[in-house]
C-alpha positions in Angstrom: -0.1 0.0 0.0 2.9 2.4 0.9 4.4 1.8 -2.6 1.2 2.6 -4.1 0.8 5.8 -2.3 4.1 7.1 -3.2 3.7 6.3 -6.9 0.4 8.1 -6.7 2.1 11.3 -5.0 4.7 11.0 -7.6 2.2 11.1 -10.5 0.6 14.2 -9.0 4.0 16.1 -8.8 4.7 18.6 -11.6 6.9 17.6 -14.3 10.3 18.9 -13.4 11.7 21.9 -15.9 14.4 21.1 -18.3 15.9 24.7 -17.3 15.2 26.5 -14.2 14.8 30.2 -14.4 16.5 32.4 -11.7 14.6 32.3 -8.5 15.0 35.4 -6.2 13.4 37.0 -3.1 13.5 40.7 -2.5 14.2 41.8 1.0 14.3 45.3 2.7 12.6 47.4 5.1 9.2 49.3 4.5 9.8 52.1 1.9 13.1 50.6 0.4 11.5 50.0 -3.1 11.0 46.3 -3.3 7.7 46.6 -5.3 9.2 49.1 -7.9 12.4 47.0 -8.4 10.3 43.7 -8.9 8.0 45.3 -11.2 10.8 46.5 -13.5 12.3 42.9 -13.3 9.1 41.5 -14.5 8.3 44.1 -17.3 12.0 44.1 -18.6 13.4 40.7 -18.0 10.3 38.3 -18.2 10.5 37.5 -14.5 7.0 36.4 -12.8 6.5 38.7 -9.8 4.7 37.2 -7.0 3.7 39.9 -4.6 2.2 38.9 -1.2 0.7 42.3 -0.8 -0.9 42.0 -4.1 -2.2 38.8 -3.3 -4.0 40.3 0.0 -5.2 43.2 -1.6 -7.0 41.1 -4.2 -8.2 38.6 -1.5 -11.6 38.6 -0.3 -10.6 37.6 3.0 -11.5 41.2 4.9 -10.0 39.6 8.3 -6.6 39.2 6.9 -6.9 42.6 5.1 -7.6 44.2 8.5 -4.8 42.4 9.9 -2.3 43.7 7.5 -3.7 47.4 7.7 -2.6 47.2 11.5 0.9 46.7 10.5 0.9 42.9 11.3 2.0 40.0 9.1 -0.3 37.3 7.7 -0.3 33.9 9.4 2.1 31.3 7.8 -0.5 29.0 6.8 -2.3 31.4 4.8 0.7 32.7 3.1 1.8 29.3 2.0 -1.5 28.4 0.8 -1.6 31.6 -1.4 1.9 31.0 -2.7 1.3 27.4 -3.7 -1.6 28.4 -5.7 0.3 31.0 -7.5 3.0 28.8 -8.2 0.9 26.1 -9.8 0.2 28.8 -12.5 4.0 29.6 -13.0 6.2 28.4 -16.1 9.1 27.4 -13.8 11.5 27.8 -16.7 11.0 31.5 -16.1 12.5 33.7 -13.5 10.6 34.4 -10.4 10.9 37.0 -8.0 9.1 36.8 -4.5 8.4 40.1 -3.1 6.8 39.9 0.6 7.7 36.4 1.4 9.5 34.9 3.2 9.3 37.5 6.2 10.5 35.1 8.9 13.0 32.5 9.4 10.4 30.0 9.7 8.9 31.1 6.4 12.2 30.8 4.7 12.1 27.0 5.4 8.7 26.9 4.2 9.7 28.3 0.8 12.7 26.1 0.5 10.5 23.1 1.0 7.7 24.5 -1.3 10.3 25.0 -4.0 12.1 21.7 -3.6 8.8 19.7 -4.1 8.7 21.5 -7.5 12.3 20.6 -8.2 13.6 24.1 -8.2 15.4 26.0 -5.6 16.2 29.5 -4.4 19.2 31.2 -6.1 19.5 34.7 -4.3 18.1 36.9 -1.7 18.3 40.5 -3.0 18.6 43.0 0.3 17.9 46.7 -0.6 19.5 48.2 2.3 17.8 51.6 3.5 18.0 53.4 6.7 15.0 54.2 8.6 14.6 57.9 8.2 14.8 57.7 4.5 12.4 54.8 4.2 9.7 56.8 6.3 10.1 59.9 3.9 9.5 57.6 1.0 6.3 55.8 2.5 4.9 59.4 3.3 5.4 60.5 0.0 3.9 57.3 -1.5 0.8 58.0 0.6 0.5 61.3 -0.8 0.8 60.0 -4.3 -1.2 56.8 -4.1 -3.6 58.0 -1.1 -2.9 55.0 0.8 -4.5 55.5 4.3 -2.2 52.7 5.9 1.0 54.6 4.7 -0.4 57.8 6.3 -0.9 56.5 9.8 2.4 56.8 11.9 1.5 54.3 14.4 0.9 51.7 11.9 4.1 52.5 9.7 6.1 52.5 13.1 4.8 49.1 13.9 5.9 48.0 10.5 9.6 48.9 11.3 9.6 47.2 14.7 7.9 44.1 13.2 10.6 44.2 10.3 13.5 44.5 12.7 12.3 41.8 15.1 11.2 39.0 12.5 12.5 39.8 9.2 16.1 41.3 9.8 17.4 37.8 11.1 16.8 36.6 7.5 19.9 38.8 6.3 22.2 36.6 8.4 20.5 33.3 7.3 21.1 34.0 3.7 24.4 35.7 4.2 25.6 32.3 5.8 24.3 30.5 3.0 25.8 32.7 0.4 22.8 33.5 -1.4 22.5 37.1 0.0 23.2 40.1 -2.4 23.1 43.5 -0.8 22.6 46.9 -2.5 22.4 50.5 -1.4 18.5 51.4 -1.9 19.2 55.2 -1.1 20.1 55.4 -4.8 17.4 56.2 -7.5 15.3 53.0 -8.6 16.8 52.9 -11.9 20.2 52.8 -10.3 19.2 49.9 -8.1 17.8 48.1 -10.9 21.0 48.4 -12.9 23.1 47.2 -9.9 21.2 44.2 -9.4 21.0 43.0 -13.1 24.7 43.5 -13.6 25.7 41.5 -10.4 23.5 38.8 -11.3 24.1 38.7 -15.0 20.3 38.9 -15.7 19.6 39.1 -19.2 16.8 40.8 -21.2 13.8 39.1 -22.7 15.6 38.8 -26.2 18.6 36.8 -24.5 21.0 39.6 -24.9 22.5 41.0 -21.6 21.7 44.4 -20.8 24.7 46.8 -21.2 24.9 48.8 -17.9 27.4 50.9 -16.1 28.6 49.9 -12.6 26.9 52.0 -9.8 
């Protein structure tokens, strides 16, 4: 019976890709430009951008949205369920960038497990380093531009930074030890950050030609 069960599970697994696209996660404090960078990488280089923020905003779960609006994190079970559903749609031969996950050491293990079951693995963790003062100014500017109420609430924004320092910052050391961390200065303009990252990782454009970029 055990052999039959294992064989059935094997048949249900997705076919392993012949070629794995680069799989990246984007890290950094609130306001460091994670979403902007991820969007550029998706539009210019053909990456699939999986944003947990977008998944939550498009969700029908009002309780989850209320939790996020208070500056809290979504629970692990909910996030893994959402990601698993998204990954089922993705062509694994394309590049993937995860924006907003993992946010904790535990979630990092969950992501490795999730990717492992698909026969692929994480290549790099992109860390956009930015001090809190500049980050908060950017968030306020974004609030005015996009009329985002959660960005206008100083208490909520402050809680985001405290939560980030407590739960997400430890990921920096984790990925540094595994030699997957790539650190970049996010105080530069978004275009400069994009150029620095694509140059460092040797990321190519959709037509297969490497972008000609100056070092920043």
